[in-house]
C-alpha positions as CSV (number, residue, x, y, z in Angstrom):
1,M,24.2,-6.5,-35.4
2,N,24.0,-3.0,-34.0
3,L,26.0,-1.7,-31.0
4,R,23.2,-2.2,-28.5
5,Q,22.6,-5.9,-29.6
6,R,26.3,-6.5,-29.4
7,F,26.5,-5.2,-25.8
8,A,23.4,-7.1,-24.9
9,E,25.1,-10.3,-25.9
10,I,28.3,-9.4,-24.1
11,L,26.4,-8.7,-20.9
12,Q,24.5,-11.9,-21.2
13,L,27.7,-13.9,-21.5
14,I,29.7,-12.2,-18.7
15,T,26.8,-12.5,-16.2
16,K,26.0,-16.1,-17.1
17,N,25.7,-18.4,-14.0
18,I,26.4,-15.5,-11.6
19,P,22.9,-15.3,-10.0
20,E,21.9,-12.2,-7.9
21,R,25.1,-10.4,-8.9
22,E,24.3,-9.6,-12.5
23,Y,24.0,-5.9,-11.9
24,H,27.3,-5.8,-10.0
25,V,29.0,-7.4,-12.9
26,Q,27.4,-5.0,-15.4
27,L,28.4,-2.0,-13.3
28,G,32.0,-3.2,-13.1
29,F,32.1,-3.8,-16.8
30,L,30.7,-0.3,-17.5
31,T,33.3,1.3,-15.2
32,T,36.1,-0.7,-16.9
33,L,34.9,0.3,-20.4
34,I,35.2,4.0,-19.6
35,Q,38.5,3.4,-17.9
36,E,37.6,4.5,-14.4
37,P,39.0,2.9,-11.2
38,F,36.6,1.0,-9.0
39,Y,36.8,-1.1,-5.9
40,L,35.1,-4.5,-5.9
41,Y,34.4,-5.4,-2.3
42,G,33.4,-8.9,-1.2
43,R,34.2,-11.4,1.5
44,P,36.5,-14.3,0.7
45,G,34.6,-16.8,-1.6
46,S,32.0,-14.2,-2.7
47,G,33.1,-14.4,-6.4
48,T,35.3,-11.3,-6.9
49,S,37.9,-13.2,-8.9
50,L,35.3,-14.8,-11.2
51,I,33.7,-11.4,-11.8
52,I,37.0,-9.8,-12.6
53,R,37.8,-12.6,-15.1
54,R,34.5,-12.2,-16.7
55,I,34.9,-8.4,-17.1
56,S,38.4,-8.8,-18.5
57,S,37.3,-11.5,-21.0
58,A,35.1,-8.9,-22.8
59,F,38.1,-7.0,-24.0
60,K,40.0,-8.4,-27.1
61,D,43.7,-8.9,-26.6
62,A,43.6,-7.0,-23.3
63,K,47.0,-6.5,-21.7
64,V,46.4,-7.3,-18.1
65,L,48.7,-6.7,-15.2
66,R,47.8,-8.5,-12.0
67,L,49.4,-7.2,-8.8
68,G,49.0,-9.1,-5.5
69,K,50.8,-11.7,-3.4
70,K,52.6,-13.2,-6.4
71,Q,53.8,-10.0,-8.0
72,K,54.3,-6.8,-6.1
73,Q,56.7,-4.9,-8.3
74,L,55.5,-2.4,-10.9
75,P,57.1,-3.2,-14.3
76,D,59.0,-0.5,-16.2
77,N,56.5,-0.8,-19.1
78,L,53.5,0.1,-17.0
79,N,52.0,2.2,-19.9
80,D,51.8,-0.9,-22.1
81,F,49.0,-2.5,-20.1
82,T,45.3,-1.7,-20.7
83,Q,44.1,-3.2,-17.4
84,I,45.7,-3.2,-13.9
85,I,44.1,-5.5,-11.4
86,F,44.9,-5.4,-7.7
87,D,43.9,-8.8,-6.4
88,N,43.1,-9.2,-2.7
89,F,44.2,-5.7,-2.1
90,S,45.4,-4.8,1.5
91,P,46.5,-1.3,2.4
92,N,48.7,-2.9,5.1
93,D,51.1,-3.9,2.4
94,E,53.2,-0.8,1.8
95,Q,54.5,-2.0,-1.5
96,I,51.1,-2.7,-2.9
97,K,49.7,0.5,-1.4
98,S,52.4,2.5,-3.2
99,N,51.8,0.7,-6.4
100,L,48.1,1.6,-6.3
101,Q,48.8,5.2,-5.7
102,I,51.2,5.3,-8.6
103,A,48.8,3.5,-10.9
104,I,45.8,5.7,-10.0
105,H,47.6,9.0,-10.2
106,D,49.1,8.1,-13.6
107,H,46.7,5.5,-15.0
108,G,46.3,7.2,-18.4
109,K,44.3,5.2,-20.9
110,K,43.9,2.0,-18.8
111,S,41.4,0.5,-16.5
112,I,42.1,-0.2,-12.8
113,I,40.2,-2.8,-10.8
114,I,40.8,-3.2,-7.1
115,S,39.3,-6.2,-5.3
116,G,39.5,-6.8,-1.6
117,S,37.8,-8.1,1.5
118,Q,38.4,-5.0,3.6
119,K,35.6,-2.6,3.8
120,P,36.0,0.2,1.2
121,E,35.9,3.0,3.8
122,S,38.9,1.4,5.5
123,A,40.9,0.1,2.5
124,L,40.6,3.2,0.4
125,S,41.1,5.7,3.2
126,K,44.3,4.0,4.4
127,S,45.5,3.9,0.8
128,E,44.8,7.7,0.4
129,V,43.0,7.1,-2.9
130,T,39.3,7.5,-1.8
131,D,38.7,10.6,-4.0
132,Q,40.4,9.0,-7.0
133,V,38.3,5.8,-7.0
134,T,35.1,6.5,-9.0
135,L,32.8,4.0,-7.2
136,T,32.6,1.0,-5.0
137,I,30.8,-2.2,-6.0
138,M,29.8,-4.1,-2.8
139,L,28.8,-7.7,-3.4
140,P,26.0,-9.1,-1.3
141,E,27.1,-11.1,1.7
142,S,24.4,-13.7,1.3
143,I,22.6,-15.5,-1.5
144,S,19.0,-16.8,-1.7
145,P,18.3,-20.5,-1.4
146,D,17.1,-20.7,-5.0
147,A,20.2,-19.0,-6.3
148,L,22.4,-21.3,-4.2
149,C,20.7,-24.4,-5.6
150,T,21.3,-23.0,-9.1
151,L,25.0,-22.5,-8.4
152,L,25.4,-26.0,-6.9
153,Q,24.1,-27.5,-10.2
154,I,26.7,-25.7,-12.3
155,Q,29.7,-27.7,-13.3
156,R,33.1,-26.2,-12.8
157,H,33.7,-25.7,-16.6
158,E,30.3,-23.9,-16.9
159,S,31.5,-21.1,-14.6
160,E,34.0,-20.0,-17.3
161,V,32.9,-18.2,-20.5
162,E,34.5,-17.3,-23.7
163,I,33.6,-14.1,-25.6
164,P,33.6,-14.7,-29.3
165,A,36.1,-12.7,-31.3
166,D,33.4,-10.8,-33.2
167,L,31.9,-9.6,-29.8
168,A,35.0,-8.8,-27.9
169,I,36.0,-5.2,-27.6
170,S,39.2,-4.0,-29.3
171,A,41.3,-1.1,-27.9
172,E,40.5,0.9,-31.1
173,E,36.8,0.4,-30.7
174,Q,37.0,1.3,-27.0
175,A,38.9,4.6,-27.8
176,Q,36.3,5.5,-30.5
177,W,33.4,4.8,-28.2
178,L,34.9,6.9,-25.4
179,N,35.0,9.8,-27.9
180,D,31.4,9.2,-28.9
181,I,30.3,8.9,-25.2
182,S,31.8,12.3,-24.5
183,K,29.3,13.8,-27.1
184,V,26.2,12.5,-25.4
185,T,24.0,15.2,-23.8
186,L,23.0,15.2,-20.2
187,S,19.3,15.9,-20.2
188,P,17.8,18.5,-17.8
189,N,16.2,15.7,-15.8
190,T,19.5,14.0,-15.4
191,L,21.3,17.2,-14.4
192,A,18.5,17.9,-11.9
193,V,19.0,14.4,-10.3
194,I,22.8,14.8,-10.2
195,G,22.4,18.2,-8.5
196,K,20.1,16.8,-5.9
197,V,22.3,13.8,-5.2
198,A,25.2,16.1,-4.8
199,E,23.2,18.1,-2.2
200,S,22.4,14.8,-0.4
201,C,26.1,13.9,-0.4
202,T,26.9,17.3,1.2
203,R,24.1,16.9,3.7
204,N,25.3,13.4,4.7
205,G,29.0,14.4,4.9
206,V,30.1,12.5,1.8
207,Y,32.8,14.3,-0.1
208,V,32.7,13.8,-3.8
209,S,35.4,15.5,-5.9
210,I,34.7,17.3,-9.2
211,R,36.8,14.7,-10.9
212,R,34.6,11.9,-9.5
213,W,31.4,13.7,-10.5
214,I,32.8,14.0,-14.1
215,A,33.5,10.3,-14.1
216,L,30.0,9.4,-12.8
217,S,28.4,11.6,-15.4
218,N,30.5,9.8,-18.0
219,M,29.0,6.6,-16.8
220,I,25.5,8.0,-17.2
221,K,26.4,9.1,-20.7
222,A,27.9,5.7,-21.5
223,I,24.6,4.0,-20.5
224,A,22.7,6.2,-22.9
225,F,25.2,5.7,-25.7
226,L,25.2,1.9,-25.4
227,N,21.4,2.0,-25.5
228,D,21.7,3.9,-28.8
229,R,20.7,7.3,-27.4
230,N,22.4,10.6,-27.8
231,E,20.7,12.1,-24.6
232,T,20.5,10.6,-21.1
233,K,17.3,9.6,-19.3
234,L,16.4,9.3,-15.6
235,I,16.8,5.5,-15.8
236,D,20.5,6.0,-16.7
237,T,21.1,7.5,-13.2
238,F,19.8,4.4,-11.3
239,F,23.3,3.3,-10.2
240,L,23.6,6.6,-8.2
241,G,21.0,5.1,-5.8
242,T,23.0,1.9,-5.2
243,S,25.8,1.1,-2.8
244,I,28.6,2.9,-4.7
245,W,29.5,5.5,-2.1
246,G,31.9,3.6,0.1
247,R,30.6,3.8,3.6
248,S,27.6,1.7,4.6
249,A,26.0,4.7,6.3
250,S,26.5,6.8,3.3
251,N,25.1,4.2,1.0
252,S,21.9,3.9,3.1
253,A,21.4,7.7,3.4
254,I,22.0,8.5,-0.3
255,S,20.1,5.5,-1.6
256,E,17.0,6.7,0.4
257,S,17.6,10.3,-0.8
258,Y,17.9,9.1,-4.4
259,R,14.5,7.4,-4.3
260,Q,12.9,10.6,-3.1
261,I,14.8,12.6,-5.7
262,L,13.8,10.3,-8.5
263,K,10.1,10.5,-7.4
264,A,10.2,14.3,-7.3
265,Q,11.6,14.4,-10.8
266,L,9.1,11.9,-12.1
267,Y,6.2,14.0,-10.7
268,K,7.7,17.5,-11.2
269,N,4.8,18.6,-13.4
270,T,2.2,17.3,-11.0
271,P,3.6,18.4,-7.6
272,S,0.4,17.4,-5.8
273,L,1.4,13.8,-6.2
274,L,4.3,14.4,-3.9
275,E,2.0,15.7,-1.1
276,Q,-0.1,13.7,1.3
277,P,-2.8,11.9,-0.7
278,Y,-6.1,13.8,-0.8
279,D,-8.5,12.5,1.8
280,A,-11.6,11.8,-0.3
281,D,-13.2,9.6,2.4
282,D,-13.2,12.7,4.7
283,L,-14.8,14.7,1.9
284,L,-17.6,12.0,1.5
285,M,-18.0,12.0,5.3
286,R,-18.5,15.8,5.4
287,V,-21.0,15.6,2.5
288,N,-23.0,12.9,4.2
289,H,-22.9,14.8,7.5
290,L,-24.2,17.9,5.8
291,I,-27.1,16.0,4.1
292,H,-28.1,13.7,7.0
293,S,-27.5,16.0,10.0
294,S,-30.2,18.1,11.6
295,N,-30.3,21.9,11.7
296,N,-29.8,21.9,15.4
297,L,-27.5,24.4,17.2
298,Y,-25.3,22.5,19.7
299,E,-23.3,23.9,22.5
300,T,-19.6,23.8,21.3
301,K,-16.3,25.4,22.1
302,P,-13.2,25.9,20.0
303,F,-10.5,23.3,20.7
304,N,-7.5,22.2,18.6
305,G,-8.6,24.5,15.8
306,E,-12.1,23.2,15.4
307,D,-15.5,23.3,17.1
308,C,-15.8,20.5,19.7
309,L,-18.4,19.2,22.1
310,A,-17.0,19.1,25.6
311,Y,-17.6,16.2,28.0
312,R,-16.3,15.2,31.4
313,I,-15.9,11.6,32.5
314,T,-14.8,10.2,35.9
315,I,-12.5,7.2,36.1
316,T,-10.8,6.0,39.4
317,G,-12.1,9.1,41.1
318,E,-10.5,11.5,38.5
319,T,-12.6,13.7,36.4
320,V,-11.0,14.5,33.0
321,P,-12.3,16.5,30.1
322,L,-12.7,15.0,26.5
323,Y,-13.4,17.0,23.4
324,A,-15.4,15.5,20.5
325,P,-15.1,17.3,17.1
326,H,-18.4,18.6,16.0
327,K,-18.0,17.0,12.5
328,Y,-18.8,13.6,14.0
329,I,-22.1,14.5,15.7
330,E,-25.0,12.6,14.2
331,T,-22.7,10.3,12.2
332,D,-22.1,6.6,12.6
333,I,-18.2,6.8,12.7
334,D,-15.9,5.6,15.4
335,F,-13.4,8.3,16.4
336,N,-11.0,9.2,19.2
337,P,-11.6,12.4,21.0
338,Y,-9.0,15.0,22.1
339,N,-7.8,15.0,25.7
340,E,-6.9,18.1,27.8
341,L,-3.3,18.0,26.4
342,H,-4.7,18.6,22.8
343,Q,-3.7,15.1,21.9
344,V,-5.8,12.4,20.2
345,E,-6.8,10.2,23.1
346,K,-6.5,6.7,21.6
347,R,-7.6,5.0,24.8
348,V,-11.1,6.3,24.4
349,R,-13.4,5.6,21.5
350,C,-16.6,7.5,20.7
351,N,-19.5,7.1,18.3
352,Y,-22.8,9.1,18.0
353,H,-24.6,6.3,16.1
354,G,-26.5,8.8,14.0
355,T,-27.9,10.6,17.0
356,S,-26.9,13.5,19.3
357,N,-25.9,11.1,22.1
358,C,-22.2,10.2,22.4
359,T,-21.5,6.6,23.2
360,I,-18.1,6.2,25.0
361,S,-15.9,3.1,25.2
362,I,-12.6,2.9,27.0
363,D,-9.4,0.8,27.0
364,P,-9.8,-1.7,29.9
365,Q,-6.3,-0.7,31.1
366,V,-7.4,2.8,32.2
367,R,-10.0,1.4,34.6
368,S,-7.2,0.9,37.1
369,S,-4.7,3.6,36.1
370,G,-7.1,6.4,35.0
371,L,-6.6,8.6,31.9
372,R,-4.6,11.4,33.4
373,G,-2.2,9.2,35.3
374,S,-1.2,7.2,32.2
375,V,-1.6,9.9,29.6
376,F,2.0,9.6,28.5
377,Q,1.7,5.9,27.7
378,T,2.7,5.1,24.1
379,N,0.1,4.2,21.6
380,S,1.5,0.7,21.4
381,S,0.1,0.0,24.9
382,V,-3.5,0.5,23.7
383,S,-5.6,-2.6,23.8
384,A,-7.3,-3.9,20.7
385,K,-10.6,-4.4,22.7
386,F,-12.6,-1.6,24.2
387,E,-15.2,-1.8,26.9
388,E,-18.5,0.2,27.0
389,F,-18.3,3.1,29.4
390,G,-21.5,5.1,29.0
391,T,-23.6,7.4,26.8
392,L,-23.7,11.1,27.3
393,P,-26.4,13.5,25.9
394,T,-25.5,16.5,23.8
395,Y,-27.2,19.8,24.7
396,I,-29.3,21.3,21.9
397,L,-29.4,25.1,22.3
398,R,-31.9,25.5,19.5
399,E,-33.7,23.4,17.0
400,N,-33.8,24.4,13.3
401,A,-31.5,27.3,14.1
402,P,-31.4,29.9,11.2
403,E,-27.7,30.5,11.7
404,I,-27.1,26.7,11.3
405,I,-29.2,26.6,8.1
406,E,-27.2,29.5,6.7
407,Q,-24.0,27.9,7.8
408,K,-24.9,24.7,6.0
409,K,-25.7,26.5,2.8
410,T,-22.2,28.0,3.0
411,I,-20.7,24.6,3.7
412,R,-22.7,23.2,0.7
413,D,-21.3,25.7,-1.7
414,A,-17.8,25.2,-0.4
415,L,-18.1,21.4,-0.8
416,I,-19.3,21.8,-4.3
417,K,-16.3,23.9,-5.1
418,E,-14.0,21.5,-3.4
419,I,-15.5,18.6,-5.3
420,K,-15.0,20.3,-8.6
421,E,-11.4,21.4,-7.9
422,S,-10.3,18.1,-6.4
423,M,-11.9,16.1,-9.3
424,E,-10.0,18.3,-11.8
425,R,-6.7,17.9,-9.9
426,E,-7.0,14.1,-9.4
427,A,-8.0,13.6,-13.0
428,T,-4.9,15.5,-14.1
429,N,-2.8,13.4,-11.8
430,L,-4.3,10.2,-13.1
431,V,-3.5,11.1,-16.7
432,A,0.1,12.1,-15.6
433,L,0.6,8.8,-13.8
434,R,-0.6,6.8,-16.8
435,N,1.7,8.7,-19.1
436,T,4.6,8.3,-16.6
437,Y,4.1,4.6,-16.3
438,K,3.9,4.2,-20.1
439,L,7.0,6.3,-20.7
440,F,9.0,4.6,-17.9
441,N,7.9,1.2,-19.1
442,E,9.6,1.8,-22.4
443,S,13.0,1.6,-20.7
444,K,12.4,-1.8,-18.9
445,D,14.7,-3.6,-21.4
446,D,17.5,-1.0,-21.4
447,L,21.0,-2.2,-20.9
448,F,22.4,-1.6,-17.4
449,C,18.9,-1.1,-16.0
450,F,18.9,-2.0,-12.3
451,T,15.9,-4.3,-12.5
452,Q,15.2,-4.3,-8.7
453,M,14.9,-0.5,-8.6
454,F,13.0,-0.3,-11.9
455,N,10.3,-2.8,-10.6
456,T,10.1,-0.9,-7.3
457,V,9.5,2.4,-9.1
458,Q,7.0,0.9,-11.5
459,D,5.1,-0.7,-8.6
460,E,5.0,2.6,-6.8
461,I,3.6,4.4,-9.9
462,K,1.0,1.7,-10.3
463,A,0.0,1.8,-6.6
464,Q,-0.3,5.6,-6.8
465,F,-2.4,5.3,-10.0
466,D,-4.8,2.8,-8.3
467,N,-5.0,5.0,-5.2
468,T,-5.8,8.1,-7.4
469,A,-8.4,6.1,-9.3
470,N,-10.1,5.2,-6.0
471,I,-9.9,8.8,-4.8
472,I,-11.7,9.9,-8.0
473,K,-14.3,7.3,-7.5
474,T,-15.0,8.5,-4.0
475,I,-15.0,12.2,-5.1
476,K,-17.5,11.2,-7.8
477,K,-19.7,9.6,-5.2
478,A,-19.5,12.7,-3.1
479,G,-20.5,14.8,-6.1
480,E,-23.5,12.5,-6.9
481,T,-24.6,12.6,-3.2
482,I,-24.5,16.4,-2.9
483,A,-26.3,16.8,-6.2
484,K,-29.4,15.4,-4.5
485,F,-29.1,18.1,-1.8
486,S,-31.5,21.0,-2.3
487,N,-32.5,24.1,-0.4
488,N,-35.7,22.3,0.6
489,M,-33.7,20.1,2.9
490,L,-32.7,23.3,4.8
491,K,-36.1,24.7,5.3
492,T,-37.1,25.2,8.9
493,S,-40.2,23.7,10.5
494,S,-43.0,25.7,12.2
495,G,-40.9,25.9,15.3
496,V,-38.2,28.2,13.9
497,G,-35.5,29.0,16.4
498,R,-37.3,27.1,19.2
499,S,-35.1,26.9,22.3
500,H,-34.4,23.4,23.7
501,L,-32.5,22.4,26.9
502,I,-30.7,25.7,27.5
503,F,-28.3,25.4,30.4
504,Q,-26.9,28.6,32.0
505,T,-24.4,26.7,34.1
506,A,-22.3,23.5,33.9
507,P,-21.4,24.0,30.2
508,E,-19.7,20.6,30.0
509,Q,-21.7,17.3,30.1
510,Q,-20.6,14.9,32.8
511,S,-20.7,11.2,33.5
512,Q,-19.6,9.1,36.4
513,T,-17.9,5.8,35.9
514,G,-20.0,3.4,34.0
515,G,-23.1,5.6,34.0
516,E,-24.8,8.4,32.1
517,K,-26.4,11.7,33.0
């Protein structure tokens, strides 16, 4: 039996019949193994005593000193003990508080486990040992119905386990392993994650001493060593993204930061995966618009950084302007126009239905309040149902305008280039995601793997892979569509440059309530 198999059996035994707290037990055991102090927080009846007994049972002939209500005095032979356990610790007891300070400041080659029902930020701060305690393990305050039913079926004697002598860890073995763990190399990926987590701690006002960072890095090394590796991996840092930082607010902030840090490190060679996903649907829309739209020159004006067709509609006696992006003209796509405040007006819906006439529908609520009077309403107030309002014509300045034909040729060339570049980029991303998933999946059975986080990361990688595959499919469709596009489609008819409906005044189309003009 190799070392990894031995520890796998130990972990299986000490976590037996402790549902939904397995990782907490593993983390406590690991911290005890490398002889670092930790605080086990849990409300009365949450299982802290059972967990401590399980952890202690993994060590052969462990010399355990328990300090609590029954024994408060530190013995003279303190250095003879290998484990010091502070049961039901309360910083309000000055004797126990003093004992903890002495034990932590001079703990030498021994493990210190502190359990209590007071929140760690309070208990450790009052005891003035916050910086000396390596991490906090916070037991969940609830349990799922399924786990509860499992517990209720366990007989009392089944809650206790006995570690076989050939599995239990001797003091000599522990000392040798600590020496071996110190020789494990922190990989560049691991160091990058630690550095970013340290930045997150600073940003969120969480002080972490150098001593504590060394202890945390030793835990990372220990995970690698017990998985029979001499170099750490990203998965070894998972516990940094759990509730080990003491304060609830700190735990939430750093856990969220850790997930982003881990994602950035996974995709460091394909940074485009960290950006907003490429909008292939918009690409296909632009390709279809290029191919199926006419060569007409429409009256537009620049607005919000793009060419728009301007309209005016009158509701409740108020005339307000709306601006429809030119890219939607002659398409069959529902869209929201811009309002005069340069915002997307979600209370108005437009569609050209493949023509140059704009059909407008409105939120029924604005019939009484108007658009301008309620422009600051939140989007949540928008109704799900829209009512037809009217259809407005779009003025054509010139049919088959040469400048439009040349413009469309330029757009065609730009789209072909965009299709080529986006296809190459997304294909590279797809290969990278496949390789990342495969490489990451190799660690799913690692000891001390936080299964919940592992599954979440794997699901995110898979979801991004599927999304990228769909993006590639849409880009390919855009490429096939534009391949059918030829210069013949841009040739003008006999009426080249023929003017049509030129208006010298009233540059914006108008409609009264419920009608068209």
